[in-house]
C-alpha positions as CSV (number, residue, x, y, z in Angstrom):
1,M,18.2,1.2,8.6
2,A,17.2,4.5,7.1
3,V,13.7,4.8,5.7
4,E,15.1,5.7,2.3
5,T,17.4,2.7,2.3
6,N,14.5,0.4,3.2
7,A,12.3,1.9,0.5
8,L,15.1,1.6,-2.2
9,R,15.8,-2.0,-1.3
10,G,12.1,-2.9,-1.3
11,M,11.6,-1.3,-4.7
12,A,14.7,-3.1,-6.1
13,Y,13.2,-6.4,-4.8
14,L,9.8,-5.6,-6.3
15,S,11.5,-4.8,-9.6
16,K,13.3,-8.1,-9.5
17,A,10.0,-9.9,-8.8
18,L,8.3,-8.0,-11.7
19,A,11.0,-9.2,-14.0
20,A,10.8,-12.8,-12.8
21,A,7.0,-12.6,-13.3
22,G,7.2,-11.2,-16.8
23,G,5.4,-8.1,-15.7
24,D,2.5,-10.0,-14.1
25,T,1.6,-7.8,-11.1
26,A,-0.1,-10.5,-9.0
27,R,2.7,-13.0,-9.4
28,A,5.3,-10.2,-8.7
29,L,3.5,-9.3,-5.5
30,A,3.4,-13.0,-4.5
31,G,7.2,-13.1,-5.1
32,Y,7.7,-10.0,-3.2
33,N,5.7,-11.3,-0.2
34,G,6.7,-14.9,-0.2
35,G,9.9,-15.1,-2.1
36,I,10.8,-15.0,-5.8
37,S,10.3,-18.7,-6.2
38,L,6.5,-18.3,-5.7
39,V,6.3,-16.5,-9.0
40,G,6.4,-19.9,-10.8
41,W,4.0,-21.7,-8.4
42,D,0.3,-22.3,-9.1
43,S,-1.5,-19.5,-7.2
44,T,-3.7,-22.1,-5.4
45,T,-0.6,-23.4,-3.7
46,W,0.6,-20.0,-2.4
47,P,0.5,-19.6,1.4
48,E,-2.7,-17.9,2.7
49,Q,-0.8,-14.8,3.8
50,T,0.6,-14.5,0.2
51,R,-2.9,-14.9,-1.3
52,R,-4.3,-12.2,1.0
53,Y,-1.3,-9.9,0.2
54,V,-2.0,-10.3,-3.6
55,R,-5.8,-10.1,-3.2
56,F,-5.4,-6.6,-1.6
57,G,-2.1,-5.5,-3.1
58,A,-2.7,-6.1,-6.8
59,P,-5.7,-3.6,-7.0
60,I,-3.8,-1.1,-4.9
61,Y,-0.8,-1.4,-7.3
62,E,-3.1,-1.0,-10.3
63,D,-4.7,2.1,-8.8
64,A,-1.2,3.6,-8.2
65,E,0.1,2.6,-11.6
66,A,-3.0,4.3,-13.3
67,G,-2.2,7.5,-11.4
68,R,-5.6,7.5,-9.6
69,P,-5.8,10.2,-6.9
70,S,-7.4,7.7,-4.5
71,S,-7.7,4.0,-4.2
72,P,-10.9,2.2,-3.1
73,A,-8.7,-1.0,-2.8
74,L,-6.4,0.8,-0.3
75,D,-9.4,2.1,1.6
76,E,-10.8,-1.5,1.8
77,W,-7.4,-2.9,2.9
78,Y,-7.1,-0.2,5.6
79,E,-10.6,-0.9,7.0
80,K,-10.2,-4.7,7.0
81,L,-6.5,-5.1,8.0
82,G,-4.6,-1.8,8.1
83,V,-6.2,-0.2,11.1
84,S,-5.2,-3.1,13.4
85,L,-1.7,-3.3,11.9
86,C,-1.1,0.4,12.3
87,R,-2.3,0.4,15.9
88,R,-0.1,-2.6,16.7
89,A,2.9,-0.9,15.1
90,A,2.2,2.3,16.9
91,G,2.0,0.5,20.2
92,Q,5.3,-1.3,19.6
93,L,7.0,1.9,18.5
94,G,5.5,3.9,21.4
95,L,3.8,6.4,19.1
């Protein structure tokens, strides 16, 4: 799948999640990560992976939406999780 196609499909799904969540960013990200049905769940019942995704993703989304030139939330995610994920992906892709 082309990068552009993947990005467009991801954005379409996020848009659907935002609509289902009534514009609530955290719930939309939960729906994006774990499936649209999670939008209606009590957040304490979300799977741990989804809670972590929302914990890091919501502030990153808010920084981007506000047009901030940098994101402390993105920096924190990268330091705590992103570095290892990127290294693993690079290894699997042979980069």
